[in-house]
C-alpha positions, 0 to 999 in steps of 0.5 A: 583373271580366269575363274580358276585362278580367282578361286585359288587366289580367293582360297589363299586369302581366306585360308592358306595365308591366314593359317600360315600366319597363325603358325608363324606368329605362334613360332615367333611368340613361343621363340620370344618367350624361350629367348627371354626366359633363357636370357634372364636365367643366364644374365642379369637384366642390366645386360639387356641393353648390350644384347639389344644393341648387338642385335641391332648391329647384326640385324642391319646387314642381315636385313640388306642381305635379306632384301638382296635375296628377295630382289634376286629370288623373289619372295617365293624362294627366299621366304621358305629358305628363311623359315628352313634356316630357322628350323635348322637352328632350333634343332641345333640349339635343342641338341646343344642345350644340356651341355652349353645353356649359356651359349644356347641363350646367346645364339637363341637371342640373336636367332629369335630377334634377327632371323625371326624378324626377317621371317615375318618381314619376308612373309608380308613381302610375299603377301604384298606381291600376292595381292592387289592393294585393295584386296590386301586391305581385306586379306591383311586384316584377316591375316593379322587377326589370324596372327594374333590367334597364333600369338595366343597359341604360341604363348600357351603352348610355350607355357604348357610344354615348359611346364609338362616337359622341358625347355628342350622340348620347346625348341623341338616343337619350335623346329616342327612349327618352322617346317609347317611355315615352309609348307605354308609359304610355299602354298601361298607363293603359288601363282607368282609370276603370272604377269597377266594378274600382277600387271607389274612391269619388271625393272632391273635392279638399280633402275632408280625406283628406290630413289624415286620413292626415297622420301616416302620410304624414309617416312616409313623407316621413321615410323618403324624405328620409332615404333621399335624404340617405343617397344624396346623401352616398354620391354625393359620396363616389363623385364625389369619388373619381372626379374625382380618378382619371378624366379628364373628357369621354367617359371620364367618361360611359363610367365612369358608364355602366359603374358604373350598368350594374354596379349595375343588373345587381346590383339585377336579380339581387338582385330576381329571386333574393330580391326576392319572397322578401324582401317575403314574409318581411320584409313592406313595412316590413322591406324598407325597412330593408334599405337602411340596413343595406346602406349601414351595412355598406358604410360600415364596409368603405369606411372602410378601403378605398382610393380610388376603391373606397371611393366605388364600394363605398358608392354601389353598396350604396345604388343597388343596394338602393334600386333593387330591394328598397327600391323595391318596399316603398316604392311599396307604402306608397302602395297603401292610400291613397285615390286623391285622397290618393295623387294629391296627396301622392305626387309631393310626397313622391317628388320634393319631400321626396326633394330636401329630403333631397338639400339636407340632404345637400348642406348636410352635405357643405358643412359637412364639407368646410370643417370637415375638408377633409383628411378630408372623404371619411371624414367624409362616409362617417361621416355617411352611416352615421349617416343610415342609422341614422336611416333604420333607426329610421324604418322600423321605426315604419311598420308600424302606420301602414301597417296602419292605412291599410289598415284605414281604406281598408277601412272607406271601401269598406265602404259601396260593397260589395254585400250578399252571401248569408251562410251560416247555420243552417237558416232554420227552426232559426234562427227557432226559436232566436230564439224560444228566446232571447226566451223564447217560440215553438216547441212549448211544454211541456204545462203543463196536462197532468196531473202524473205519478204517479211523478215521477223514474221515470215522467218518465224513462220518458216522456222515452224514449217514442216518444209526443211528448205523453208526452215533453212531460209528462216535460219538465215535471218535467225542468225541476226535476230535474237527474238527467234532464238526460242523457235531455233531451239525447237528445231534441235528436235528435228533430225534433219535440221539439228545441225543447222539449228546448232550452228545458228545458235552458236552464231549468237554466242554467249548472249543466248546462253540464258535462254539455252540454259532455261530450255535445258532445265525446263521439264516441259522442254522435249527430252530430245531437245534437252539431249542436244542442248549440251552440244551447243552450250559446251561451246559458249564460254559463259557462267550462265551456260556453265550453271545451266549444264551443272543444273542439267546433272539432275535431269531425269534423263541419263542421256541428258545427264551424261551429255551435260557432264561431258560438256562440263568436262570440255569447258573445264578443260578449255577454261580452268576457271569454270570448275564444278564445286566438288560437293556438287559433283560428288553429290551427283555421283552419289545419286547416280550410284543410288539409282537402280539402273542396269544401263552400262553408261551409268557407272561410266557417267559416275567416273565422268563426274568424278573427273569434274571433282578430282584429278582428271588424268588419275580418274581416267586411269582408274576407269581404264584400270577397272575396264580392263577386268584385271584384278591387280589393275582394278584393285590398285584403282580402288586403293587410289579411289579409297584414298581420294573420295569421301568415304560414303561415296567410295562405299557406294562406288565399291558396292556398284563395282562388286555388283557389276557383271565380271565379263562386262568390265566397267 
């Protein structure tokens, strides 16, 4: 990614996207306040379940249509269209309000409920495609915080405009805010379509990607449905109490404006004080569980609180967490999905299944208000707590689906990654090593030389000789004499004899593994010998050889550590029973990341260590993704690693990746 592109994307994430989210949520909250006030001023609260159910019936086909529009046009074109249509409706409603207040109340209810939800969902779809999964975790937290502040401004703005001017003026200001959202989303959408940045392989619609992710999408839809069900039940408790204690008209607009402003302030404080820390500590699925836990706790207090504070408390817990911590985690659930799948499914889930949850909530309210009319608010509160329990159970099951979606996204992108340079042993060393593995090549032992007269003593003398010819004569006897293994090990330090010495040691097999391992971990052994011992030990199927290589991961020399790790990788690949304990590999990786070294091999060695402990193929993909230098590929890699590695290890790896020179890749 070019420097200009990186700066533009950074500015989009820091400023444009949060500012647009601020205006968008101000628009949504103010329109919700106006919707609720117009509705309760025109209809009794007992009519609310019918309107909720009708909105759910309208929302599902509307969401499917929005998903189709996203798939055909892309978010860059579909999202401004949605906000433009919303602004036009506000103008029409303001014009009709004086003569047809009841009609406007009905139209505004469906407008704010259905089209408002579609606008928010499609905006997040745009962000999902604009940023890679790892960058999205930082950007989305910032955007969610700005959105919380927007909720404050929207609530206060609706209350002040209604108090100073009129309800009609509120609709006029909402039309202006919708126009500002159009400008904002057009700015955020700049740069979409740069395939070099996105690394996304375009697929035709109906290619089966949605079917491939169907179990995961069903789990996400279940969370959206249950969260909406909880919200509908909490909303009824609030409105039932408010309708009995607040007069209609302007007082209602002012009440809901202040309520949404207060919850927006709370959500803003939560997001900017503990939002990012909560996401890092609890991960994505943990942040989803905060919502049902908060509602359940508030429900217990609401059971003994007086009206209207019970409704205010219960709904506040729902709104503040859903608009802050929950929203950040929920939107990140879509980032690992392929573009085609995300476009077609997100609006359907966000709006359609959300409104199905609203419809289920309306049905529960309808039944409870008729079965226990005297205790309807208490019964609905208990139902909200039960629904929160089901939501908590669903959130706990999402982790495996999210990790699988990230892994699948990784595999799909592998074909699009360019080949990169891999750090290996010296090319000559590797060529000779391959010859040794196949049983030929290299300098051969002089088998046609005349036999030595004094077998062991003469062979030891020959092995210590500076004459390569004599030393090779000694190696002939050393192939059959274990007493000479120590002298042969020393010959690994001589460039002209290392391959013959290695062949001799391999001829002894696993019975000399202990001597070789002891020499490897002995600090008195010359480093040049320690560097070459892993090339022999990797061919010995022996627990002692394996343990020696594991101990060699702590050698002072980076070259020795690298070669021990790669020898272990080869052994583990050929013999699955020889596996390095995960805690040992992770500890070695942390030591490597803590070391102050500028050697490029160090970070590559870290990925080799991770391959010892985790899925080797996936770690290889992660390394290749990082080496490409592409922001989208690297972001996807870091998103996968964050879900896989221990938090401390990932934090150190992320810091090292951020510190490395951009031009050097990994």
